[in-house]
Backbone as ProteinMPNN parsed JSONL, in Angstrom:
{"seq_chain_A": "XXXXXXXXXXXXXXXXXXXXXXXXXXXXXXXXXXXXXXXXXXXXXXXXXXXXXXXXXXXXXXXXXXXXXXXXXXXXXXXXXXXXXXXXXXXXXXXXXXXXXXXXXXXXXXXXXXXXXXXXXXXXXXXXXXXXXXXXXXXXXXXXXXXXXXXXXXXXXXXXXXXXXXXXX", "coords_chain_A": {"N_chain_A": [[6.003, 22.009, -57.155], [5.96, 18.854, -54.772], [8.574, 16.448, -55.011], [8.416, 13.683, -55.371], [10.205, 11.865, -54.497], [11.231, 13.316, -51.988], [9.544, 13.773, -50.258], [8.508, 10.988, -49.768], [11.012, 10.141, -48.476], [11.13, 11.986, -46.017], [8.664, 11.428, -44.734], [8.781, 9.557, -43.891], [11.111, 9.775, -42.089], [9.789, 11.25, -40.324], [7.615, 9.467, -39.59], [8.803, 8.288, -38.055], [10.086, 9.677, -36.082], [7.952, 9.97, -35.039], [7.438, 7.906, -33.382], [9.85, 6.803, -31.661], [9.48, 9.161, -30.457], [7.036, 8.827, -29.177], [7.753, 5.431, -28.244], [9.339, 6.668, -26.899], [7.925, 8.239, -24.475], [5.954, 6.068, -23.542], [7.461, 4.833, -22.614], [8.806, 6.017, -20.639], [6.427, 6.996, -18.733], [5.418, 4.171, -18.237], [7.886, 3.322, -16.141], [8.415, 5.305, -14.55], [6.827, 6.595, -11.424], [3.367, 6.574, -10.233], [2.081, 8.89, -9.754], [4.015, 10.529, -11.064], [2.94, 11.579, -13.221], [1.402, 13.411, -12.607], [3.183, 15.393, -10.194], [5.109, 15.987, -12.669], [3.346, 17.817, -13.615], [2.12, 19.972, -12.222], [4.721, 20.848, -11.024], [5.349, 22.317, -13.395], [2.764, 24.131, -13.902], [2.839, 25.467, -11.453], [5.749, 26.203, -11.059], [8.036, 25.075, -10.118], [10.232, 23.373, -8.589], [10.829, 19.576, -9.364], [11.861, 17.941, -7.425], [10.421, 19.498, -4.478], [8.028, 19.394, -5.244], [7.309, 16.578, -5.398], [8.462, 15.648, -2.855], [6.424, 17.05, -1.278], [4.188, 15.631, -1.845], [4.972, 13.561, -1.055], [4.809, 13.89, 1.744], [2.393, 14.418, 2.043], [0.787, 12.32, 1.58], [2.191, 10.678, 4.129], [1.394, 12.007, 6.015], [-1.825, 11.306, 5.636], [-2.008, 8.547, 5.759], [-0.954, 7.939, 8.417], [-2.221, 9.295, 9.999], [-4.744, 7.398, 8.978], [-4.204, 5.418, 9.494], [-4.225, 6.003, 12.688], [-6.78, 6.773, 13.666], [-7.836, 3.977, 12.157], [-6.631, 2.476, 14.791], [-7.743, 3.901, 17.479], [-10.52, 3.117, 17.152], [-10.359, 0.975, 16.738], [-9.54, 0.188, 19.48], [-12.127, 1.062, 20.772], [-13.929, -1.346, 19.84], [-12.327, -3.431, 21.114], [-12.609, -2.555, 23.821], [-15.16, -2.957, 24.167], [-15.62, -5.48, 24.03], [-14.245, -6.269, 26.225], [-16.106, -5.16, 28.87], [-18.574, -7.004, 28.172], [-17.439, -8.609, 28.421], [-15.785, -10.706, 27.268], [-13.003, -10.953, 27.142], [-10.08, -10.154, 28.769], [-9.241, -7.61, 30.646], [-6.314, -7.35, 30.533], [-5.867, -9.154, 28.077], [-6.413, -7.372, 26.55], [-5.077, -5.313, 25.967], [-3.037, -6.67, 25.901], [-3.265, -7.562, 22.92], [-3.737, -4.746, 22.394], [-0.976, -4.669, 21.696], [0.313, -6.48, 20.387], [-0.944, -6.466, 18.303], [0.33, -3.94, 17.518], [3.202, -3.908, 17.085], [2.805, -5.71, 14.708], [2.055, -4.332, 12.497], [4.341, -2.327, 13.056], [5.967, -4.585, 11.637], [5.054, -5.311, 9.517], [5.463, -2.952, 8.273], [7.433, -2.327, 8.08], [8.743, -4.754, 5.98], [9.168, -5.392, 3.106], [7.403, -5.014, 0.217], [7.84, -4.307, -2.506], [10.366, -6.311, -3.275], [9.001, -8.503, -3.213], [7.432, -11.062, -4.885], [4.379, -12.873, -6.01], [4.045, -15.165, -5.209], [6.038, -15.376, -3.071], [4.774, -13.206, -1.022], [2.589, -14.317, -0.412], [2.933, -16.641, 0.872], [4.058, -15.107, 3.133], [2.194, -13.992, 4.109], [0.614, -16.186, 5.117], [1.756, -17.577, 6.79], [2.264, -15.522, 8.953], [-0.572, -15.836, 9.191], [-1.077, -18.056, 10.149], [1.506, -17.62, 13.112], [-0.179, -16.191, 13.699], [-2.336, -17.389, 14.411], [-1.519, -19.091, 16.433], [-0.67, -17.734, 18.68], [-2.547, -16.079, 19.622], [-3.864, -18.338, 20.409], [-2.659, -19.644, 21.99], [-2.426, -17.107, 24.404], [-5.546, -17.149, 25.197], [-7.185, -16.254, 23.86], [-9.927, -15.937, 21.725], [-9.809, -16.486, 18.125], [-11.401, -14.944, 16.065], [-11.818, -12.449, 17.267], [-9.586, -10.626, 17.029], [-8.996, -8.307, 14.413], [-6.594, -7.611, 12.714], [-6.076, -7.274, 9.438], [-6.745, -8.825, 8.493], [-9.051, -9.613, 7.639], [-11.156, -8.301, 8.714], [-11.932, -9.224, 11.584], [-13.592, -11.235, 11.264], [-12.046, -13.871, 11.853], [-9.949, -15.19, 10.326], [-9.766, -16.047, 7.862], [-9.15, -15.2, 5.362], [-6.25, -12.08, 3.839], [-8.256, -8.55, 4.327], [-9.386, -7.723, 2.069], [-8.047, -7.075, 0.427], [-5.57, -5.69, 1.053], [-2.938, -6.151, 2.023], [-1.594, -6.581, 0.761], [-1.439, -4.753, -0.992], [0.794, -3.379, 0.563], [-0.771, -2.412, 2.753], [-2.379, -1.974, 5.193]], "CA_chain_A": [[5.196, 20.954, -56.406], [6.842, 18.211, -54.462], [8.61, 15.365, -55.494], [7.492, 12.026, -53.923], [11.937, 11.268, -54.373], [11.749, 13.789, -51.446], [8.103, 13.526, -49.851], [8.587, 10.097, -49.227], [11.885, 9.931, -46.789], [10.842, 12.82, -45.148], [7.431, 11.165, -44.031], [9.838, 7.714, -42.878], [11.699, 10.202, -41.254], [8.58, 11.613, -39.869], [6.83, 8.897, -38.897], [10.019, 7.166, -37.03], [10.33, 9.81, -35.113], [7.353, 10.418, -33.684], [7.188, 6.456, -33.846], [10.707, 6.952, -30.517], [8.71, 9.831, -28.843], [6.164, 7.69, -28.339], [8.438, 4.263, -27.172], [10.199, 7.194, -24.943], [6.826, 8.788, -23.716], [6.051, 5.156, -23.303], [8.518, 3.936, -21.103], [8.927, 7.344, -19.124], [5.321, 6.429, -17.918], [6.381, 2.846, -17.383], [8.945, 2.851, -15.65], [7.876, 6.016, -12.952], [5.557, 6.193, -10.284], [2.678, 6.591, -11.699], [2.191, 9.809, -9.452], [5.075, 11.431, -11.757], [1.951, 12.848, -13.939], [0.74, 14.851, -11.517], [3.858, 15.932, -9.958], [5.773, 17.228, -13.144], [2.072, 18.451, -13.632], [2.41, 20.08, -10.821], [5.978, 21.277, -11.194], [5.324, 23.255, -14.149], [1.965, 24.733, -13.81], [2.922, 26.681, -10.063], [6.626, 26.638, -11.118], [8.701, 25.212, -8.29], [10.976, 22.441, -8.573], [9.868, 17.786, -9.022], [11.699, 17.356, -6.428], [9.607, 19.791, -4.032], [6.747, 19.331, -5.295], [7.127, 14.89, -4.9], [8.578, 15.914, -1.253], [5.43, 17.678, -0.42], [3.6, 15.208, -1.993], [5.605, 12.189, -0.345], [4.868, 14.055, 3.324], [0.962, 14.856, 2.294], [0.699, 11.125, 1.955], [2.635, 9.897, 4.717], [0.379, 12.12, 6.84], [-2.744, 10.768, 5.432], [-1.526, 7.524, 5.832], [-0.53, 8.11, 9.998], [-4.316, 9.793, 10.226], [-5.785, 6.847, 9.015], [-3.855, 4.559, 11.522], [-4.18, 6.427, 14.113], [-7.846, 6.594, 13.231], [-8.295, 2.159, 12.839], [-6.477, 2.101, 16.168], [-8.973, 4.181, 18.143], [-11.769, 1.77, 16.341], [-10.312, -0.779, 17.133], [-9.704, -0.31, 20.668], [-13.608, 1.287, 21.304], [-14.64, -2.362, 20.008], [-11.537, -4.077, 22.105], [-13.276, -1.802, 25.075], [-16.911, -3.295, 23.621], [-15.535, -6.933, 24.5], [-14.488, -6.225, 27.594], [-17.584, -4.863, 28.647], [-19.424, -8.054, 27.434], [-17.158, -10.07, 29.526], [-15.468, -11.967, 26.369], [-11.952, -10.568, 27.299], [-10.086, -9.509, 29.361], [-8.974, -5.563, 30.502], [-4.996, -7.802, 30.124], [-6.009, -9.382, 27.112], [-7.071, -6.184, 24.845], [-4.02, -4.911, 26.448], [-1.804, -7.902, 24.744], [-4.027, -7.811, 21.621], [-3.414, -3.814, 21.521], [0.873, -4.168, 22.032], [0.595, -7.796, 19.14], [-1.947, -5.007, 17.058], [1.097, -2.33, 16.923], [3.8, -5.059, 16.626], [2.516, -6.396, 13.824], [1.866, -3.089, 12.294], [5.655, -2.45, 12.575], [6.87, -5.631, 10.964], [4.608, -4.835, 7.851], [5.807, -1.703, 7.989], [9.703, -2.787, 7.799], [9.273, -5.287, 5.264], [9.092, -3.807, 1.182], [6.026, -5.92, -0.674], [8.052, -4.349, -3.723], [10.652, -7.232, -3.546], [8.505, -9.966, -3.12], [6.491, -12.258, -5.808], [3.014, -13.031, -5.26], [4.33, -16.254, -4.275], [6.441, -14.797, -1.45], [3.942, -12.532, -0.276], [1.027, -15.598, 0.187], [3.456, -17.311, 1.93], [4.504, -14.453, 4.536], [1.371, -13.78, 4.486], [0.35, -17.595, 5.495], [2.831, -17.74, 7.683], [1.442, -14.92, 9.657], [-1.476, -15.808, 10.058], [-0.922, -19.572, 10.954], [1.868, -17.197, 13.892], [-0.982, -14.781, 14.618], [-3.663, -18.725, 15.013], [-1.089, -19.776, 17.892], [0.091, -16.583, 19.63], [-3.785, -16.325, 20.013], [-4.426, -19.871, 21.505], [-1.627, -19.434, 23.805], [-3.212, -16.128, 24.378], [-6.126, -17.606, 25.217], [-7.746, -15.06, 22.816], [-10.55, -16.045, 20.497], [-8.84, -15.54, 17.419], [-12.863, -13.836, 15.778], [-11.647, -10.654, 17.813], [-8.433, -10.514, 16.45], [-8.761, -7.469, 13.509], [-5.132, -7.473, 11.879], [-5.631, -6.964, 8.578], [-6.397, -11.152, 7.873], [-10.109, -10.079, 7.212], [-12.045, -7.521, 9.571], [-12.216, -9.544, 12.617], [-14.201, -12.481, 10.456], [-10.823, -15.058, 12.15], [-8.766, -15.022, 9.964], [-9.449, -16.397, 6.953], [-8.066, -14.086, 4.733], [-6.392, -10.223, 4.446], [-9.262, -7.825, 4.207], [-10.028, -6.49, 0.771], [-6.344, -7.545, -0.598], [-4.72, -4.512, 1.371], [-1.506, -6.691, 2.718], [-0.811, -7.115, -1.305], [-0.711, -3.544, -1.231], [1.775, -2.683, 0.917], [-1.608, -0.876, 3.582], [-3.492, -2.218, 6.743]], "C_chain_A": [[6.205, 19.805, -55.814], [7.618, 17.256, -54.848], [8.897, 14.141, -54.783], [9.45, 12.197, -53.425], [12.209, 12.177, -52.582], [10.839, 13.514, -49.985], [8.701, 12.195, -48.815], [9.711, 9.474, -48.036], [11.617, 11.064, -45.691], [9.202, 12.682, -44.271], [8.195, 9.878, -43.319], [10.259, 8.364, -41.719], [10.657, 10.959, -39.872], [7.979, 10.941, -38.539], [7.865, 7.969, -37.554], [10.071, 8.875, -35.183], [9.102, 10.591, -34.452], [6.955, 9.182, -33.26], [7.906, 6.674, -31.967], [9.742, 7.914, -30.495], [7.557, 9.161, -27.905], [6.312, 6.85, -27.299], [8.713, 5.345, -25.674], [9.173, 7.848, -24.269], [6.541, 7.754, -22.393], [6.5, 4.629, -21.508], [9.065, 5.082, -20.265], [7.475, 6.507, -18.243], [5.714, 5.174, -17.278], [6.602, 2.808, -16.499], [9.366, 3.838, -14.487], [6.819, 5.473, -12.523], [4.052, 6.66, -11.191], [1.667, 8.431, -10.791], [2.896, 11.687, -10.487], [4.743, 12.364, -12.477], [1.88, 14.029, -12.996], [1.682, 15.67, -10.418], [4.953, 16.497, -10.979], [4.372, 17.906, -14.169], [1.972, 20.136, -12.849], [3.64, 21.782, -10.883], [6.104, 22.257, -12.226], [4.642, 24.179, -13.876], [2.156, 25.728, -11.891], [4.997, 26.658, -10.235], [7.731, 26.431, -10.316], [9.102, 23.618, -9.355], [10.302, 21.074, -8.472], [10.22, 18.097, -8.366], [10.585, 18.092, -4.888], [8.922, 19.508, -3.624], [6.56, 17.199, -4.946], [7.709, 14.911, -3.73], [6.937, 15.8, -0.791], [3.772, 16.348, -1.148], [3.476, 13.972, -1.081], [4.733, 12.086, 1.234], [3.044, 14.261, 4.079], [0.081, 12.844, 2.792], [0.977, 10.132, 3.023], [1.577, 10.477, 6.301], [-0.461, 11.889, 7.358], [-2.852, 9.775, 5.722], [-1.642, 7.165, 7.753], [-1.825, 8.522, 10.974], [-4.717, 8.817, 10.762], [-5.177, 5.338, 10.019], [-4.223, 5.068, 12.943], [-6.04, 6.445, 14.034], [-8.461, 5.328, 13.735], [-7.751, 1.738, 14.557], [-7.267, 2.203, 17.078], [-9.801, 3.658, 18.129], [-11.726, 1.015, 16.672], [-9.896, -0.923, 19.102], [-11.201, 0.223, 20.93], [-13.671, -0.532, 20.68], [-13.621, -3.111, 20.398], [-12.127, -3.99, 23.283], [-14.752, -2.782, 24.651], [-16.617, -5.314, 23.944], [-15.426, -7.102, 25.628], [-15.547, -6.215, 28.719], [-18.559, -6.316, 29.19], [-18.248, -9.37, 28.172], [-16.329, -11.14, 28.276], [-14.087, -11.965, 26.041], [-11.744, -9.838, 28.196], [-9.421, -7.563, 29.651], [-7.199, -6.519, 29.949], [-5.03, -8.088, 28.376], [-6.101, -7.924, 26.159], [-5.856, -5.64, 25.502], [-2.68, -5.459, 25.783], [-2.136, -7.68, 23.106], [-3.653, -6.295, 21.02], [-2.023, -3.842, 20.367], [0.623, -5.553, 20.43], [0.405, -6.686, 18.32], [0.209, -4.267, 16.578], [2.62, -3.13, 16.885], [3.532, -5.726, 15.431], [3.024, -5.487, 12.567], [2.996, -2.809, 11.76], [6.151, -3.402, 11.857], [6.292, -5.493, 10.32], [5.46, -3.891, 7.427], [7.638, -1.643, 7.313], [9.638, -3.641, 6.397], [8.477, -4.448, 3.847], [9.032, -5.043, 0.978], [6.375, -5.469, -1.559], [8.355, -5.383, -4.087], [10.141, -7.955, -4.085], [7.642, -10.251, -4.51], [5.349, -12.171, -5.333], [3.552, -14.302, -4.665], [4.833, -16.687, -3.093], [5.914, -14.19, -0.844], [2.848, -13.807, 0.473], [2.319, -16.106, 1.111], [3.432, -16.535, 2.746], [2.814, -14.895, 4.877], [0.825, -14.903, 5.126], [0.963, -17.85, 6.766], [2.165, -16.504, 8.957], [0.248, -15.154, 9.964], [-1.709, -17.146, 10.7], [-0.072, -18.703, 12.491], [0.873, -16.559, 14.26], [-2.302, -15.828, 15.204], [-3.068, -18.856, 16.411], [-0.759, -18.702, 18.919], [-1.519, -16.408, 20.493], [-4.35, -17.387, 20.849], [-3.365, -19.847, 21.976], [-1.572, -18.384, 25.09], [-4.362, -16.266, 25.653], [-7.724, -17.14, 24.882], [-9.033, -15.83, 21.164], [-10.692, -15.417, 18.792], [-10.389, -14.761, 15.98], [-12.563, -12.335, 16.313], [-10.775, -10.187, 17.626], [-8.503, -9.299, 14.776], [-7.504, -6.918, 13.424], [-4.899, -7.134, 10.303], [-6.219, -8.531, 8.288], [-8.436, -11.043, 8.006], [-11.677, -9.465, 8.091], [-13.096, -8.27, 9.981], [-13.905, -10.59, 12.555], [-13.326, -13.732, 11.293], [-9.877, -14.527, 10.712], [-8.547, -15.186, 8.842], [-9.188, -15.753, 5.388], [-7.557, -12.189, 4.76], [-7.162, -9.671, 3.797], [-8.475, -7.332, 2.895], [-8.664, -6.432, -0.419], [-5.633, -6.018, 0.015], [-3.583, -5.324, 1.929], [-0.809, -6.584, 1.436], [-0.263, -5.75, -1.563], [-0.298, -2.57, -0.452], [0.319, -2.069, 2.215], [-2.298, -2.502, 4.51], [-5.231, -1.852, 6.366]], "O_chain_A": [[7.311, 19.777, -56.354], [6.776, 16.851, -55.65], [9.547, 13.867, -53.775], [9.861, 12.549, -52.32], [13.188, 11.821, -51.926], [11.315, 13.148, -48.91], [9.14, 12.248, -47.666], [9.489, 8.703, -47.102], [11.959, 10.879, -44.523], [8.712, 13.49, -43.482], [7.964, 9.461, -42.184], [10.028, 7.945, -40.585], [10.978, 11.068, -38.689], [7.836, 11.275, -37.362], [7.58, 7.302, -36.56], [10.077, 8.872, -33.952], [9.156, 11.508, -33.632], [5.908, 9.263, -32.618], [7.108, 6.724, -31.031], [8.686, 7.283, -30.526], [7.294, 9.027, -26.71], [5.8, 6.875, -26.18], [8.555, 5.235, -24.458], [9.574, 8.14, -23.142], [6.647, 7.943, -21.181], [6.204, 4.346, -20.347], [9.741, 4.897, -19.254], [7.566, 5.651, -17.362], [6.194, 5.041, -16.152], [5.817, 2.335, -15.677], [10.246, 3.586, -13.663], [6.121, 4.509, -12.837], [3.846, 6.952, -12.369], [0.707, 8.932, -11.376], [2.615, 12.882, -10.575], [5.313, 13.435, -12.687], [2.277, 15.187, -12.868], [1.124, 16.546, -9.757], [5.729, 17.344, -10.535], [4.533, 18.386, -15.292], [1.709, 21.224, -13.361], [3.485, 23.002, -10.825], [6.966, 23.116, -12.04], [5.217, 25.22, -13.559], [1.353, 26.575, -11.5], [5.54, 27.232, -9.292], [8.372, 27.364, -9.832], [8.557, 23.072, -10.314], [9.328, 21.006, -7.722], [9.448, 18.902, -7.844], [9.986, 17.237, -4.237], [8.654, 19.275, -2.445], [5.638, 16.752, -4.264], [7.465, 13.81, -3.237], [6.368, 14.882, -0.199], [2.595, 16.439, -0.798], [2.483, 13.478, -0.547], [4.241, 11.107, 1.793], [2.541, 14.284, 5.202], [-0.653, 12.396, 3.674], [0.396, 9.048, 3.092], [1.181, 9.795, 7.246], [-0.662, 11.923, 8.572], [-3.993, 9.591, 6.145], [-2.332, 6.259, 8.22], [-2.213, 8.22, 12.102], [-5.023, 8.643, 11.942], [-5.67, 4.606, 10.877], [-4.433, 4.476, 14.001], [-6.365, 5.622, 14.889], [-9.126, 5.132, 14.752], [-8.306, 0.946, 15.318], [-7.699, 1.214, 17.669], [-10.246, 3.481, 19.263], [-12.606, 0.215, 16.99], [-9.989, -1.948, 19.777], [-11.642, -0.663, 21.661], [-13.21, -1.139, 21.646], [-13.941, -4.154, 19.827], [-12.294, -5.015, 23.945], [-15.102, -3.315, 25.704], [-17.515, -6.153, 24.016], [-16.16, -7.853, 26.27], [-15.783, -7.218, 29.393], [-19.061, -6.526, 30.294], [-18.35, -10.588, 28.316], [-16.336, -12.352, 28.489], [-13.663, -12.605, 25.079], [-12.542, -9.014, 28.642], [-9.294, -6.644, 28.842], [-6.911, -6.23, 28.787], [-4.392, -7.421, 27.561], [-5.698, -7.843, 24.998], [-6.07, -5.238, 24.358], [-1.683, -4.898, 25.33], [-1.264, -7.651, 22.237], [-3.351, -6.137, 19.837], [-1.853, -3.472, 19.205], [0.941, -5.06, 19.348], [1.286, -6.05, 17.74], [0.906, -4.283, 15.564], [3.321, -2.29, 16.32], [4.423, -6.545, 15.207], [3.995, -5.715, 11.845], [3.179, -2.851, 10.543], [7.094, -2.948, 11.208], [7.186, -5.344, 9.488], [6.116, -3.951, 6.387], [8.448, -1.145, 6.531], [10.478, -3.28, 5.573], [7.707, -3.505, 3.664], [9.829, -5.948, 1.223], [5.524, -5.781, -2.393], [7.633, -5.983, -4.884], [10.421, -8.301, -5.233], [7.25, -9.237, -5.088], [5.125, -11.499, -4.326], [3.429, -14.391, -3.444], [4.551, -17.622, -2.344], [6.312, -14.291, 0.317], [2.53, -13.988, 1.648], [2.362, -15.644, 2.252], [2.662, -16.941, 3.617], [2.368, -15.778, 5.61], [0.331, -14.434, 6.151], [0.376, -18.404, 7.695], [1.541, -17.012, 9.889], [-0.152, -14.715, 11.042], [-2.452, -17.296, 11.67], [-0.824, -18.923, 13.441], [0.967, -16.229, 15.442], [-3.093, -15.468, 16.076], [-3.767, -18.78, 17.422], [-0.6, -19.064, 20.084], [-1.646, -16.569, 21.707], [-5.143, -17.27, 21.783], [-3.551, -20.532, 22.982], [-1.057, -18.52, 26.2], [-4.237, -15.731, 26.755], [-8.835, -17.434, 25.322], [-8.768, -16.051, 19.982], [-11.303, -14.448, 18.343], [-9.976, -14.077, 15.043], [-13.013, -11.296, 15.83], [-10.781, -9.014, 18.002], [-7.794, -9.807, 13.908], [-7.249, -5.847, 13.977], [-3.793, -6.785, 9.887], [-5.484, -9.19, 7.552], [-9.113, -12.014, 8.344], [-12.808, -9.952, 8.103], [-14.259, -8.366, 9.589], [-14.86, -10.66, 13.329], [-14.03, -14.736, 11.41], [-9.316, -13.463, 10.454], [-7.494, -14.768, 8.359], [-9.094, -16.487, 4.404], [-8.137, -11.288, 5.366], [-7.151, -9.958, 2.6], [-7.385, -6.778, 2.752], [-8.468, -5.965, -1.541], [-5.173, -5.275, -0.852], [-3.196, -4.519, 2.776], [0.403, -6.515, 1.235], [0.817, -5.463, -2.08], [-0.631, -1.385, -0.473], [0.654, -0.949, 2.598], [-2.503, -3.683, 4.228], [-6.088, -1.955, 7.244]]}, "name": "protein", "num_of_chains": 1, "seq": "XXXXXXXXXXXXXXXXXXXXXXXXXXXXXXXXXXXXXXXXXXXXXXXXXXXXXXXXXXXXXXXXXXXXXXXXXXXXXXXXXXXXXXXXXXXXXXXXXXXXXXXXXXXXXXXXXXXXXXXXXXXXXXXXXXXXXXXXXXXXXXXXXXXXXXXXXXXXXXXXXXXXXXXXX"}
């Protein structure tokens, strides 16, 4: 029979070891990206270096983002063409809107939203909204025709579905 003098310290050491492993795993899970588990899993299952798997996933995400942005631009262009046909905007205004859309998209993509506090993000969004309202007024364009992530064409009451907060349009 194992004595209590050996069993109790062994149990304490085992409990501390399990606790430490759990803590390390938790810290790794918190400090790494949400995809790190997937990257690790695929790396182990496929026998491929983690950096190669991460590069492939990053490339896929970028490709999907580019495709989605292209599709959204095409849809928006179709919408603006409809406004031109209805006589609500001119062809020159459509071109100006598309140019402004591309400009705002580029500015949004170049901003590192992850380093900004919520207050800074809100301030930036409010400034963008105010600047866009002023720009539209100067161009003689009804603000409700603009769909720049500020509420899906319903004016500029808010950034549509919180996408600006997640770093997406």
